[in-house]
C-alpha positions in Angstrom: 0.0 0.0 0.0 1.3 3.4 -0.8 2.8 5.5 1.9 1.3 8.8 2.9 3.2 12.1 3.6 3.5 13.4 7.1 4.5 17.0 6.6 1.1 18.6 7.1 -0.1 20.5 10.1 -3.6 20.1 11.6 -6.3 22.0 9.7 -9.2 23.7 11.6 -12.2 21.5 11.3 -14.5 24.6 11.1 -13.1 25.4 7.7 -14.1 22.0 6.3 -17.5 21.4 4.8 -19.0 18.3 3.2 -20.0 18.9 -0.5 -23.6 18.6 -1.5 -24.6 15.2 -2.8 -23.3 14.6 -6.3 -25.0 12.8 -9.1 -23.9 9.2 -8.5 -20.9 8.3 -10.6 -19.5 4.8 -10.3 -16.1 3.6 -9.4 -16.3 -0.1 -10.4 -19.7 -0.9 -8.8 -19.4 1.6 -6.0 -20.4 5.2 -5.8 -17.8 7.7 -5.0 -18.0 9.2 -1.5 -18.8 12.9 -1.2 -15.6 15.0 -1.3 -14.3 17.3 1.4 -14.6 20.9 0.4 -12.7 23.9 1.9 -14.5 27.0 0.8 -12.6 30.1 -0.3 -12.1 32.5 2.6 -12.4 35.5 0.3 -14.3 36.1 -2.9 -14.3 32.8 -4.8 -12.7 33.1 -8.2 -10.7 29.9 -8.7 -10.9 26.2 -7.6 -8.3 23.5 -6.9 -9.3 19.8 -7.1 -6.7 17.5 -5.4 -6.9 13.7 -5.5 -5.3 11.5 -2.9 -3.2 8.4 -3.3 -3.9 4.7 -2.9 -5.5 3.7 0.4 -6.0 7.3 1.5 -9.0 9.7 1.6 -9.6 13.3 0.7 -9.6 14.6 4.3 -6.0 13.6 4.7 -4.9 16.3 2.2 -7.4 19.0 3.3 -4.8 20.8 5.5 -3.0 21.8 2.2 -5.7 24.4 1.6 -4.8 26.6 4.5 -1.1 26.2 3.7 -1.4 27.5 0.2 -2.5 31.0 1.3 -5.0 31.5 -1.5 -8.1 33.2 -0.1 -9.8 33.3 -3.5 -9.5 29.5 -4.0 -12.0 26.9 -3.1 -10.3 23.5 -2.6 -12.1 20.2 -3.3 -10.6 16.9 -1.9 -12.4 13.9 -3.4 -12.3 10.4 -2.0 -12.1 7.3 -4.1 -14.4 4.4 -3.8 -13.1 1.2 -2.2 -12.2 -1.6 -4.5 -9.9 -4.7 -4.8 -6.4 -3.6 -5.7 -4.0 -6.1 -7.4 -0.8 -4.5 -6.0 -2.4 -4.7 -2.5 -2.6 -8.5 -2.9 -6.2 -8.1 -4.0 -7.3 -6.6 -0.7 -9.9 -3.7 -1.1 -8.9 -0.2 -0.3 -9.7 3.3 -1.6 -8.4 3.6 -5.2 -9.2 5.6 -8.3 -8.5 2.5 -10.4 -6.8 -0.9 -10.0 -3.0 -0.9 -9.9 -1.3 -4.0 -11.3 2.3 -2.7 -10.9 4.4 0.5 -10.5 7.0 0.2 -13.3 6.9 1.7 -16.8 5.9 -1.5 -18.4 3.1 -2.4 -15.9 -0.4 -2.7 -17.6 -2.9 0.0 -16.6 -6.5 -0.4 -15.5 -7.9 1.6 -18.5 -11.5 1.2 -17.7 -11.0 2.2 -14.1 -9.0 5.2 -15.1 -11.6 6.4 -17.6 -14.3 6.2 -14.9 -12.2 8.3 -12.6 -11.5 10.8 -15.3 -15.2 11.1 -15.9 -15.7 11.8 -12.2 -13.1 14.5 -12.2 -14.6 16.1 -15.3 -18.0 16.1 -13.5 -16.4 18.0 -10.6 -15.0 20.5 -13.0 -18.3 20.9 -14.8 -20.0 21.6 -11.4 -17.5 24.4 -10.8 -18.1 25.8 -14.3 -21.8 25.7 -13.8 -21.3 27.7 -10.6 -19.5 30.4 -12.5 -15.8 29.4 -12.4 -14.3 29.2 -15.9 -12.2 26.2 -16.8 -9.1 28.4 -17.0 -9.5 29.1 -13.3 -9.6 25.4 -12.3 -6.5 23.5 -11.4 -6.4 19.7 -10.9 -3.7 17.7 -9.2 -2.9 15.0 -6.8 -0.5 12.7 -5.0 0.7 9.3 -6.4 -2.3 7.6 -8.1 -4.3 10.7 -7.6 -1.6 12.6 -9.6 -1.9 10.0 -12.4 -5.6 10.4 -12.7 -5.6 14.2 -12.4 -3.0 14.4 -15.1 -5.1 12.4 -17.5 -8.1 14.5 -16.5 -6.3 17.7 -17.5 -4.9 16.3 -20.7 -8.3 15.1 -21.9 -10.6 17.9 -20.8 -12.2 19.6 -23.7 -11.5 23.1 -22.5 -8.0 24.1 -21.3 -7.7 24.2 -17.5 -5.7 26.6 -15.4 -3.0 24.0 -14.6 -2.2 20.5 -13.3 0.2 19.3 -10.7 1.6 15.8 -10.0 3.2 15.0 -6.6 5.0 11.7 -6.7 2.9 10.6 -9.7 3.2 9.2 -13.2 1.6 9.2 -16.6 -0.9 6.3 -17.1 -1.7 4.9 -20.5 1.4 6.5 -22.1 0.9 4.7 -25.4 -2.7 5.8 -25.8 -2.6 9.3 -24.4 -1.5 11.0 -27.7 -4.8 9.9 -29.3 -6.8 11.1 -26.2 -5.2 14.5 -25.9 -7.5 17.5 -26.0 -6.2 20.0 -28.6 -6.7 22.9 -26.2 -4.3 21.2 -23.7 -1.4 21.8 -26.1 -2.6 24.9 -27.9 -3.2 26.8 -24.6 0.0 25.4 -23.1 -1.7 24.3 -19.9 1.1 24.5 -17.3 2.0 21.2 -15.5 4.1 20.9 -12.4 5.6 17.4 -11.8 7.4 16.9 -8.4 9.2 13.7 -7.5 11.5 12.6 -4.7 14.8 10.9 -5.8 14.5 8.3 -3.0 10.9 7.3 -3.9 10.8 3.5 -3.5 7.1 3.2 -4.2 6.7 5.1 -7.5 10.4 5.0 -8.5 12.0 8.4 -9.5 12.9 6.9 -12.9 9.2 6.2 -13.5 8.5 9.9 -12.8 11.2 11.0 -15.1 10.0 8.7 -18.0 6.5 10.0 -17.5 7.6 13.6 -17.6 9.8 13.0 -20.7 6.8 11.3 -22.4 4.6 14.3 -21.7 7.3 16.7 -22.9 7.6 14.8 -26.2 3.8 15.1 -26.7 4.3 18.9 -26.5 3.1 19.4 -22.9 4.2 22.6 -21.0 5.7 20.7 -18.1 8.2 21.6 -15.3 9.8 18.5 -13.7 11.2 19.2 -10.2 13.4 16.5 -8.5 13.7 16.6 -4.7 17.0 15.0 -3.5 16.5 12.5 -0.7 12.7 12.8 -0.6 10.8 9.4 -0.5 7.2 8.8 -1.4 5.9 11.7 0.6 5.7 15.5 0.5 8.0 18.1 2.0 7.9 21.8 3.0 9.9 22.7 -0.1 7.5 20.8 -2.4 4.5 22.5 -0.9 6.2 25.8 -1.2 6.8 25.1 -4.9 3.2 24.0 -5.3 2.0 27.3 -3.7 4.1 29.3 -6.1 2.7 27.3 -9.0 -0.9 27.9 -8.0 -0.3 31.6 -7.4 1.1 31.8 -11.0 -1.7 29.7 -12.6 -4.7 31.2 -10.8 -3.7 34.5 -9.3 -6.2 36.4 -7.3 -8.5 38.3 -9.7 -8.1 42.1 -9.4 -11.2 43.9 -8.2 -13.7 45.0 -10.9 -13.3 48.7 -11.7 -15.8 51.0 -10.2 -17.9 52.7 -12.9 -18.0 56.5 -13.0 -21.8 56.4 -12.8 -22.9 53.7 -10.3 -26.5 54.7 -10.4 -27.4 51.9 -12.9 -25.9 49.1 -10.9 -28.1 46.6 -9.0 -27.8 46.1 -5.3 -25.9 42.8 -5.9 -23.4 44.6 -8.2 -22.8 47.3 -5.6 
């Protein structure tokens, strides 16, 4: 089972809120649990969707929201359904798809991955319906969550604001070129890929191969190695993530005040 990071401080429970029930989307034969949502502390103008790794749940990563210092951002931390996982000796645990191995030549659970991508795209669609444009939505994750979020960004019809992979990899490398959304390349969607050199779970070489494959496809990717870091996060990595998010989805400037406000509604005022 994949290891979890341990570098996060406690997050005030008062800032967490359960999301409203979603239209049931299936992971295997099981519905996805409702995600944890951390609302924007200021005027909501951007959204970050972050997926956890194998055997984890969304609430484990929720403390990241307060550490990013982005008052205009809403953070969504989904939780995967529980399913049997091959690499876990077939034992059930939360997973976005089955994992048969963690080497560049391991086969992927394509059907499971496609179901997870559909779910992420639904979360994005909900944000767009609420008034957040796709260019103000960033998706990312840790380990398997990074792999799914990467595919979700690369295949989304409209270009997103960005994508980040923490200790992750590119699934379905041979098929991704035919799945790519044209806007992902034409709009040069920024991708941050972070990986520890001492990662024994998702080997550093696997991360490098994945990043190189994406670069060869034309992706706008920045691969950052972290010397000595294992399959975990670190203060430096989170600092780099914060800088990435601030660049991708900066706080929107306030709307200019018209010279004649008499025609504005109460809401606009």
